[in-house]
C-alpha positions, 0 to 999 in steps of 0.5 A: 786222804783219798778222794771220795768216789761218786756213788752214781754209776752208769751212763750220764743222762744226755741233755734234752735226751729222750727220757720218757718211755711210752709202751704200746701193746699190739697183737701178733698180727699188728706186730707183724705188720709193723715189722713189715712196714719198718723193713719195707721203708728201710728203717732200722729202728722201730721207735724212730719209725713210730715217732715219725708216724705219730708226729707227722714227720716225713717218712723216708722210703729206702729200697735196697737192691742187693744186686746193685750193691754187689755190682758196685762192689765188683766195679770198685774192685775192678777199678782199683785193680785197673789203677794198680795195672796202670802203675805197673804198666808205667813202671814196666815200660820205663824198665824195658826202655832202661834195661834192654836193647832196642830189639828186645825192648820192641819185642817186650813192648809188643807183648805188652801191647797185646795184653793191653788190648785184652785189658781194653776188651775187658774195660769195654765189657765193664763199661757195658755192664755199667751202662746197663745198671744206669739204664736200669736204675735211672731209666732212659735219661742220661746219667751224669756223675757230678 
């Protein structure tokens, strides 16, 4: 005997879920204004936005600056590259000291020191960009990461 399969298909209803649908008709101008407000306030869901307005919930305003995200992404990539460079730097110094004589090691370490100075210059430029971002988005107040 085979077990009888349930004839019900589809998603099971959630407990205390939103099951009642209310429709509202608006004209094109009102719809455009609604979409503008939703975008302006950083909402992704019109229903949530309208429920917030109807039931006097607090509406959060999120302004997104894509240039900030690009800068943060760039700084994050640079930071990960710095970590990789630091690891390679330590491995290189160990190998130089282990595999080469004193004179050859001194020469190679001198070259490595030159590259390190260049890296420090780039680091200072990154720090300057970071400070400009902090001033732009946090005013003149000191910003401290916690």
